[in-house]
N, C-alpha and C positions, 0 to 999 in steps of 0.2 A: 691112614688117609692123610694126604697133604692138606695142611691148613691153608685155606684160601681167604681167610679173613684177617684184616689188619688188627692191630692192638686196639685202635679206637673203636672199630666195629665190634670187637669182642667185648669191650667195656659197655658199649651201648646195648648189646644183646643181653649181657649179664644184668644190666639195670632193669631191662624190661622183664626178664625172667624173675628177678627178685620181687618186682611189683606184683607179678602173677602169684608168686608164693605167698606174699603178704595178703593178697585178696582171698586166698584159699584158707587162711587161718580160721580155726574153729568151724569150718564148713566141710572139710575133707579129712578123712581118717589118715593115719600114718601110712597104712598100706596103699591108700589111694594116692598119696603124695609121691610114693616110690614109683607108682605106675606113671604118674604125670611127668616125673623127672626122666623116666625111660623114654616116654614119647617125645619130650623136648629134645633130648640128645639125638634121637633118631631123626626128627624133623630138621634139626639144626645141621646135621651132617648131610641130609638129603638135599637141602636148599643151599649148601655152602657155595659161596662164589656168585650166587644169583642176586641181582639187585632189582628193586622196585623202580617204577618210573621216577620216584622222588630221589633216587640215588642211595637210599638206605638198604641194608641187607634184607633179603626177602623174608627171613624168619621173623622179622619184626611184625609183619602182618598176622601170621598165625598166633603169635604171642598176644597181640592186641585183641584179636577175636576171642581168644580163650579168656582174657580178662573181662571182656564184655559179658561173655557167657556166664561167668561165675558171679560177677558183681551186679550186673544190671538185669539178668534173667534168672539167676539162682540155680543153675544146673550144678551137678556134682562131678565126681571124677570122670565118669564115662563121657559126659558131654564135653568136659575140658580137654580130655585126650583126643576126642574126635575133632574138636576145633583146632588143636595143634597139628593134626595130621590131614586136615581137610583138603590141602592142595598137593599133597605128596604124590598121589597117583597121577594127577593131571600133569604136573610140572616136572617130575623127575623120572628116573628109570625104574623106580620101585613099582611093583604091581599090587593089585588088591590081595593076591595070594600072600605076598610078603606081610601085608598089614594083618591078614587073618592069622597067619602062623605066629606073629609076634604079640598081637594084642587081642585076639579072639574074634569070634563070629559077630558079636553085637556091634563092636566098633567098626569092623569091616563093612557091615551093612550100612551104618550111618555114613561112613566115608564114601561108600559107593553112591549113596543118594546125593552127596555133596559134590561129587566129581562131575565136571561139565562134559557135555557131548563134544565130539570132535567138530571140525570146521564144516562138515557137510550138512546140507539141509536134509531133513527127513523126507520132504517132498518139495515140489516146485514152489508151493505157496507158503511154506513155513519159514519163519525166521529162526535164527539160532537160539535167541533167548527164549522164545516161546516153546521150542522143543525142549530146551534145557529145563525150563520151569516144569513142564509136564513130567519129565523124568524124575525130577526132584520130588514132586508130589506123589509119585508112585511109591517112593520109599516111605513117605509119610504114613502110609497105611500100616506100616510095621513099627515105626518109631517117630513120634512127633518131634523128637529132638533134632531131626534133620532140618525142619523148618526153623526152629529156634536158633540153631547155629547159622543157618543161611541168613537170617535177619541180622545176626551179630556181624557176619561177614559183610553184608551190604552196608551196615552202619559204619564200620571202619573204612570201607571204600569211599563212602560219602564224606567222611571226615578228612580224607586225604585226596580229595578229587582235584585239588589245585594243580597237581602234577600232570593231569591228563590234558590232551588238546581240546579246544573248544567244542568240536563236533561230538567228541566222546562224552564230554561233560553234559551236553544237551541230551544225548541219548540215555545216559545212565540216570540223570536226574528225572527225566520223564518216565522211565521204566520204574523208578523208585516210587514216584508219585502215583502211578497207575496201578501197581500191584503190591509193592512191598509195604508201603505205609498203611493201606487198607487192611493188609494181612496182619500187620502188627496190631492194628486196632481190634480186629476180630479176635485175636488171641489175648486181648486185654493188656498188651504191652504199651501202656499209654505214654510213658517217658520216651521210649524208642520211637513210637509212631510220631510223636511231636517233633523230635529231633530230625527224623527222616524228612518230614514235610518241610521244616524250616530250611534244611540244607538243600533240598530240591529246589525250593524257590530262590535260594541264594544264587544258584547256578543257572536256573531257567530264566529268571527275571531279576538280575542283580540290582538294577536301578530301583525297582519297587521295594525289594528287600531292604536296601540301604536306607530308603526314605522312611519306611516304617520303623526300622531299628533306631534311626536318629530321633524320630518323634517320641518313641518310648523312652529313650535315654534322656531326652529333654524334659520329660514330665516326671522323672523319677522322684525328685524332691517333693513335688506336689502330691504324688501318690502316697509317699511315705507318711506325710502329714495326715492325709485323709484316712489311711489305714489305722494309724495310731488313735485318731479321734473315734473312729468307728468301733474298734475292738475294746476300748476302755470300759464301757458299761457291761459288755458281754463278759469280759474277764472277771469283773467284780461279782456278777450274778452266778457264774459257773463255780467260782471259788467258794462262794457262800453256800452252794449246794454240796460242797465236798467232792466235786468231780475231778478225777485225774485226767488232765487234757493238755493238748498243745494247740495253739492257733498259728496258722501260717498264711501268707499271702500267695496266691497263684496268679501270675500274670498271663493273660491270654497270649498264645503263641503268635509269632509273626505271621505264619501261614494262615492261622485261624482268622486273624484280623483281615488279612488280604482276601481270604475267601468270602468273608462277610461283606467286605466292601464291593466285591464283584457280584455276588449273588443278590444282595439287597440293594445294590446301586447307591450306596451311601459313601460319604467321605470318612476319613480317619476320625474326625471330631464327632461324627454321628454314631460311632461304634460305642454304645453305652456300657457294655459289659467287658471292659478292658481287664478288669481284675475280679478275682473271686477270693473270698475268705474261707479257709478250710479249718473246721473244728474236728480234731481227731482225739478220741478219748479211749480210756481203758474201762471197759464195762464192768459194772459190779456183778458179782456172782449171784445166781439165784433169780435174776430179773432178765427178761428177754432183751436182746440187743435192739430189736425193733422198738420196743416200748421206751428204752432209754434214749434212743435217737429222737423220738417224737417229744419226749420230755424236754430235751435241749432245744428242739424246734420251737416249742411253746415258750421257753424262756426268751429266745431271740425275738419272736414276734410280739412279745410283751413290750420289748424295747423299741423295735422298728416295725413300721407297718408293712405287711407283705403285699406283693403284687399278686392278686388272686389267681391269675392264669399262669403263674410261674412257680408253682409248687410241684416238684417231681418226686415221686416215691419209687425209688429203684431198690427198695428193700423187700416190700411185699412181692414185687415181680422184678427180679434182677434182669439186667440186660443179658443178651445171649452170650456175651463174652465174660460173664460172671460178675460184672460191675454191680456193687451194692452201695447205696448212699441215699441220703435225703438232700434235695436241693430246694432252696427257697430264695427268691429275689425280693429284697426289701429296700425301702427308701432310706438311704443313709444321709450323712451330713451334706450340706450344700446342695441338696436336691439331686443327688447322684444315686442311681440304682446300683445295688451291690448284690452279687450272688453269694450265698453262704452254702457251703457243702458240709454236711454232718455225716461222720462215719467213725467206726471203731478202728483200732490199730490193725485188726485182721482184715477188715474191708479195705483199709488204706494200702496194705501190702498187695492185695489182689488187684486193686485199681492201678497201682503204679507198675507192678512187675508182671501181672497177668496170671490167671489161675493155671495156664498151661505150664508155667514153671514148676508148679507143685503137683503136676499130674503124676500119679503113682504107678503108671504103667500096669493097669488092670488090678492093682492091689486094693484100691480104695474105691468104693462105689458111691461116693457122695453125689449130691445133686449137681454140683459144678462139673465133676468129671463126666457125669452122664450127659450134660449139655455139650461138652466137648466131643464126646463119643457120637452124639447125634450129628454134629457138624462134620466130623471126620467121615461118618457113613455117607453123607451127601457127596463129599469129595470122592470117595472110593467109587460111588456109583457113576460119577462123571468120568472117572478114569477107566472104568470098564466099558465105556461107550467107544467102540472102535470106529464109529462113523465120522467123527469130527477130526479135522486136521488140527495142528497145534494152535493156529491162530484162532480158530473157532473155539477150541477148548479154553484158551486164555480169556476170551470174552465170557464164556459160560462160567468160568471160575470167578471172574471179576464180579459177576452178578451175585455170587454167593457171599460177597464181602459187604453187603449192605450194612450201613451203620444204623439206619433207622428201621426199627422192627415194630410190628403190631402183634397183639395177642388176640386170637379168635378161639371160639369154642365149638366142639362137635355137639350134635344133639344130646349126647350123654354127659356133656360137661367136661370132656377132656380138653385141656388147654394146648393150643398149637401156636408156636411162634412163626410168623411169616414176614417177609420183607414188606416194607411200606408200599402201597399202591398195588398189592397183589389182587388178583381177580378171582372170581368163582372157580374158573378152570385151574388156576394155579393151586388153589386150595384142594381141589379134587385130586390132582396129580400128587400132591403132598401126602394125601391119605393112601391112595393106591392107583396104580397105572390104569387098571380096568375102569375105575371110577372116573378118571380123567378122560379116557378114550370115549366113553359113552355119555358124558355130561351134556345135559340139555338146558340146565338152569339150576336155580337153588331157591330155597326158602331161607331168608335171613330175618331172624327175629319174627318168624311165622309170616313174612311177607314175600311174595313171589318176585324174583329178580332175574334178569338175563345172565348168560354166561360171562359177559364182559364186565359185569358190575364190579366196581372197586370196593374191596372190603375195608371196614373201619375197625379200629381196636375195640374189643368188647362184643363184636357181632357173634351170634350163635348161628352156625351155618349147617343147613341140611341140603346135601347134594341130590339133585333129581337126575335120573338117567333114563336112557332108552336104548334097547338092543339095536335099533336101526341107526343110531348115531355113531359117527366115526370122526376121528380128528380132521380138522379143516386147516388149510394153509392160512386162511384169514386169521386164525387164532394167534399166529405169530405176531400180528400187529399190536395185540394188547397184552400178551402174556408177559410176565415179569420174572418169574423164577427160572433158573437155568434148568432145573429138573423138568419142568413142564415144556419148555422150548425144545429140550433134547428129545423128549418122548414124541413130540409132534414131528420133529425133523426125522426121527427114526422111522416113523410110519410112512414117510414119503421118500425114504432112502432109495427104494427100488425105482422111483420115478425120476431120480436126479438126472440120469442121462437123457431121459425124455424131455425134461425141462430145458437142459442145455441145447438140445437139438431144436426145440421149439423157439428158444430165444435167438439162436443163430439164424433161423429161417425168418423170424420177424424182423430182425435188424437188416438182413440182406434185402428183404422185400422193401423195407422203408428206404434204404439207400438207393435201391433201384428206381424208386419214384423220382429221385433227383439225379439220375444218371451217374451215380457214384459207385465205384467198385469197392468192396470191403478189404482194402489193403491193410497191412499191419500198422501203418502210420495213422490211418483213419480210425481204426479200432483203438489204437493207443490213446488217441486224442479223446475219444468218447469215454473210454475207461477212466482217464485222468479227470475228466469233467465230473464224473460221478464219484470220485475218490475211491475207486475200486483197485484191487491189486493186479488183476489180469483179465483177459477176455473171457475165460471160463466163468469167472464170477459175474461178469457182465451178462453173458448168455443166460446163466441160471436165474439172475435177478429179473431179467426181462421175461424169461420163460414162465416164472412163477407169478408174474404180474405185479412185481414190486416197483418197477421203473416204468415211467411213461416215455415211450420211444417217440412220441410226437414232438419231443423237444430236440431230437437229433439234428434237425436242420439248423436250429439256433446254435447248437453246440458247434457245428462246423463253421458257422459264421463268426464265432468269437475270436478266431485267429486274426491277429492284426494284418491289415493289408500291407504287404511288403514284398520284397523280392521273392519270398518263398511261397506266395499265394498260389502260384501256378503248380507248385508241387503238392500243396494240400488240397486244392479244389479241382484241378484238372488232370493230374497225372496218376490217378488211382490205378493201382495194379500194375504199373510199369516198373519192372524190377530195376532197370538201369537208372531210371530217374530217381527211384527211391535210394539207390546207392549214392547218387549225386547229392541227395538231400543229406545223407549221413555225413558226407565229406565236408559239408558246409559248417559242421559243428565239431569242435574238438571234444574229446572225452572230458567230463567234468571232474576236477580234482577235489575229492571230498575233504582233503586236509586243509584246503585254503578256503577262506570265506568266498562265497559265490556273489559276485558283484552284479546287482540288478541295474541294468542300463535302461535309460529312457528311450534311446533310439531304437525303434522297432527292428531295424535291420540287424541288430546284434542281440536281439532278445530271443531266448529260447526257454521262457518260463511262462507260467500262467498263475493267476491269483485265485486262491481257493475260495469257492462260493460260500463255504460254511462260516467264514469269519471276515471275508472281504477286507484284507489288509490294504493300507494305503502307504505311499512313501513316507518313511519316518517311523512307522511302527516297528517294534522289536519282532523280527520274523525269523523263521527257519525254513529250509527247503527240504522237500521230499522228492528223491529221484523217481520219476515214473518211467524212465528209460535212460539209455546212455547219453541222450542229448536233450532231455527235457526235465524241468524242475517245477513242482507245484509249491507255491509260496503260501505259508500259513502264518498267522500271528502265533507267537509263542504261547499265549494264554489260551489258544483255541483248544477245546476239549478233544476235537478230532485229531489235532496235531499231537497232543500228549499221547493219545492212543496209538498213533502211527509210530511215534518215537519209541514207545515201549514195546511194540510188536515188530517193527521193522527198522530198528535202530541203525542197521548198517546202511540204510538208504537215506539217512538224515545228514544234511550238511548245514553249516552256518551260512547265513546270507546277510549281505549289507546293501543298503540303497546307495546309489550314486545321486548326483543332483537332479531333481525332477522339477521342471518348471513349465514344460510344454503341455503334456498330456494331463487330463483330468480323470479322477476316479470317483465312482458313485459312492457316496456316504450318506448315512442316515442319522439325523439328530432328533431328539425329543426335548420339548421344553414345556414348562408349566409355571404358572404364577397367578397373580390377581388380575382379573379382567378390568380394563379401563379403556376409554375412547382413545384410539390412535396407537395402541400398543402393537397391533399387527403391522401397521404401516411402518413403525420404527424398526421392527424386526426385518421386514423385507427390504427396507432401504439400506440397512447396514450390510445385509447379505449381498444384494445386487450392485449397489453403487460403491460402497466403501471397500468391498473386498473383491469386486469383479468376479463373483462366483455365480454360476448358472444354477437355477433351481429347476429340477425336473417335476417334482410334485410337492405341493404345499397343502396341508390340511390343518385348520384351526377349529376348535370346538370349545364353546363357553357355556357354563351352567353354574348357577348359584354363586356368581361372582368369581369363579375360578376358570381359567382357560388352559387348554392343553394344545400343543402344536406338534405335528409330525411332519418332518421335511426331508426330502431326498435331494441332495446337493451334489454337484460335481466339484471335487476338491483336488488341488494339485498335490498337497502333501500334508503330513501330520502337523507341521508348524502352522500352516495356514488355518487348519481346522482348530487348533488350540487357540490361536489368536481370535478367531471368529467366536468361539465359545466364551472366551474372556470378555469380548466386547458385548455379547448378548447379555451376559450376566450383569452388566452395568446398567442395563435398561431398567427404569423404575417399574417395580411390580413383578419382574421375572425372578422366580425363586430357584429354579433348577433347570440346567441344560446338560444333557448327557448324550454321548454317542451310542448308537445301537449297532451291534455287529451284524445282525441279520438284516440284509438289505432286500 
């Protein structure tokens, strides 16, 4: 074979391979190393001459993935070989049969699970990555290493995302945040999950990422001092007890800080648990690990006072991903709350690398493996459901990645893990399909409750049934688990066509009331308004009663009055005029940032109602047709979901100068009540900023006041300046923007 690599490239490849070999030391047998070398030579020849977007030889990627697989996940020879070969079938002329004949059936099966689908959609509503993900999970039922290698592949892609164009970065980051990071969490791969989240935020919201990174770096010396002061007495006490231990500092990840700031509505300075102290020890033989952990907990709480509601026992009842530890939050030096995590070295390895890495492939029946088996069984059940398309499947799978779990009990005392906020019907379906189908209520702790009742951890649940009861569509509004939702949807599968027909008729009747024909552009506009993918989804949602069609007239009025009004409001159903409308817009180039113009004559976009972006917000666009874009804030959960499921329709977007039009925004403020404070607020808004107020509501009680205001704002800069001015008013404690308008 002709050597297509330069000497510099050969040296680079050799260096990467040597790093892999070094990582395998003491972990892989000599025979295993020979097989790994054979796989490397094969993959290197197969990818010869091919470059990555970064310009380096393609083989560097499989080598890096293999190194992650052995170092950070803990797989052995079979996993490493599969990682080296994971792109051979997709990107070269070699086939799966070639892999099978050279490396055996098991490795061929894993590589097949890792091989992506071709460029075609499996159906009109599927996205490529959703279909690909479903195919990958199908192989998971035979070998969990498929998922572990896929996570390593995604991690290296995220580490080298700089070489990709912006719209691809956005799509890959959102997909990672939506599916792969929760998946890593569920499998117990904490370190990988944390890095995936941080890298996703770096590309999704670089400004926020850099701000938090800078603040953490700025406070490093102060943190080091506090940690040293905090651990000094703990070190002395543990040494006095003769315990073999190490103490380390764990800094809260950038994404976790960002997430807390978003969900709790607090500033960086208000995130009190920025760091945690981890005590990891070697347990003494003959004494239970649990008892020794509690002994250390007692030593620490003798030194520092604990926060009563912040003690977590994950040893008595481990998390579903196998995590075991004791957590306690104590009051440390200088009035700072500090979380302390106590675990053995065994628990620490499982917490960092995941018990999935130690899965013995049916050879070991420990409780941890059984937990993984239960989770895999749920996934297999989802995969066997032929009713859902790939996007629906992705939603269902995402619901199985809940990080928060509760524990409930059957009448006979059997413990069942359920996602947080699960209802009576969710629990019934978890036990048995028949029980769910005929559920009419339950007795919780001997008290009668309805089917929609939300379960709490520790509840003992007895399901009540009736032969006359059948699944109801209304259940979908409160069900939480994917299994329950899937079962209810299956029972209505035969009625799907009926629902679509009913929905179509209802929409046509409603449009007829306003003398509007149901043209493709009209339906496209309504579909975009409700953030749906296509008109079939629209018909089905209306037919099942999930959408209120009385809003349709308002939907059609949202189009700005411009030269195109006659096409949207008067020319329904006229094919020639629709073609003229198409000609007014050029096809949107996804590779270039889409410029958001203020002049309505040149605007072919709409602002998403789920997050209500205003000029200046970091935004992304989702193509709802060849000539129309829906603009979302990048932080919008709906946008992240769209990017992960329909990444090929995502484009980057940038605002031009906006000074004429105003956009509805909502702010909330609170503080100490005093005479004249409301007048000062309204004066600053109306006179000093020339901002119109649509709705103003103030409420005062016990010396505290709260305000809720709907304002018409030109852009983000004006809003930021307004918030800054309001915060200077005496007595005002907090002013925040609310996305839901």
